[in-house]
N, C-alpha and C positions, 0 to 999 in steps of 0.2 A: 757638532759631535759626528765623526765618521763611525761607521759600524766596526771598523776595525779595532777601534779602543775598547769594545766591549770584552768582558771575559767570556770566553768558549768554555762551557760547564761541562763537566764529566758525569758528576753525580753531586747528590745533596746528601750530606751525612748527618745522621740526628745528633743532635747536642744534648738538647732539654726538650723530653715528652710533653705534651699537654698538661699530663697528670703531676709531675714535677714542678712544672711552671704554677699550675694551680695552688698545690699545697705552699710554694714559697710565696706567693702572691696572699695567701691568707697570714701566714707568718707574720710578714711584712706590715701587715695592716696590722696586726697585734701589736708589733713594736712601734708603730706610728701611734695608735691608740693609747699605749701607755706614756709615750711622750706627752699629747696633747689634753687627753681625756676629752671634756666637752668644752675645751677653750676655743671661742670661734677660730676657724683655721680656712684659708684659701687654699685650696689645691689646683695648682696650674699644670695643665697637660701641655707639655710640647709636641706641636703637630708636626708630621703626621705620623711617625714612628711610634708613638708613646699610648697611641690612642686606646690598643687592646689592652695594654697593662693598665693605663690609667684606669679605664671603665671598669676593670676586674678590681683593681684596687679600692676604688673610691665606694663601690657596692660591698667592699667588705669591711669598711671602716663604719665604726658604731656612734663617731662623733655626730651629736646631733645639730651642731652650728657649722655645718661645713658647706663653704661656697664652691662652686667650681668654674673655672674660666681655662682659657687657652691663649697660646703663643705660637707663632711660627716662625721659625728661624730655618737656614739654609746655609751651607758651607761646602757640600759636598756636591749638588748638581745630579749630575749622572755620572758621576766619577766613583771609583772607589776609594779615594782618598780626599780629604779637608783641604780645599784651598786656602784655609787660615783666614779667608775673609768671610766673615758673620752678615748676614742679611736679616734684617728684622722683617720679616714680611707682615707679621699680626702682631698687636700689642693685646696686653688684657683689657677688659672693660670695666673690671672692678676696681675702685680705688683701693692702693695696698697700705696706705700710710697707717702705721700704727697697728697693723694686724700682723699675724703669724700667717706665712707664707710656706707652702710646701712645693718646690719645684718637682714634676715626674717626668722624667726623661726615660727614652728606650734604652741608650748606650751611651756611656762616657768613654771615649777613647782618646783622641789628641788633646781634648780639653777645651780648645778653643771656644766652642759654642755655649758650653756652661760658665766658662769666664766671664764670657760676654753678659750674659742674663744675669749671673749673679750680680754683677757689678750695676746693672742697670736697675734691677730690683732694690739692690741696697741704698742706691741713691734714692729711693722713693721713702725712705726713713720707715723700713717696716718694722714690726716689734721683734719678730725673729725670721730667719731665713734658712730653710733646710733644703736638701736634696736627696732626693730617692731616685734610683737609676734600676733599673731590671737587670742590666749588666755593666759591671764594671770591667772595661778591657785596657789591660796596661801595655799592652804592645807597643801602642805609637802615643803614649801619653807623654805629651808636650809640656803642659800646665799643670800647677799643683793644685787638684781641686779636690776639696773634701767632700766625701759622699758619706750622707747620714745613715741611709738606708741603702741596702745594695741586696737585691734578688741573686745575683751570680757572679761570680769571680771568673773571668778567661784572660789567660795570659796572650793568646794569639788567635788568629782565625776570623775570615770574613763570614759573617753570618746574617742569617735572613729569616723570617719567618716571625710571627706574633706582633707584627707591625714593622719588623725591620726588614729593609727592602736593597734590593741591587737594582738600580735605574728603574724604580717604581715597581719593580716585579717581586713577587714571592711574600709580599705583607700579611697575605691573608691564610697563610699555612698555621694549623694550629700549633705548632710545635717551632722550636729553633732548631735550625741547620746551619751547618758549615758547606760552604760553596768549595767543590773540590774542582779545581779547574781541569780543563783538558792540558795535557803536554803540549806543548808546540816545539 
């Protein structure tokens, strides 16, 4: 990749504050607890983007029969749009057969990655399969994906922070920000 393909950033504009995120994550945890109660549940974090959301969410859950696992998918590389080709870099280590599974994702936009992962897990004969996403962004949606638990809905914008990145940068920002590019 050449440096010419990178976005020249003018500013980062706040979209969701750390306080708004914390309140919404606690509310999502209550919604998830209402569905599962203390049923055995495997929460699966989609690395790397969902790591902060996942950590805060699972700590807010009351389920005493919660297991945690991780997958890593990639379809963006260092670009700002999906390649539509999903690479399964890391699979779960827990056997998912006959278990309730909750996928925890940072953002669902085009839908290719989640369509891929949902199909992978469904083929493992899970008891139930649901999807929680911090951000449901419909701007570039190409796949029909049902989200069961949604933090925030956005129509458009390229966002970073709270795990979301651009070329591996900005993940550690405590809030969510829209990248405002320089005029070219």
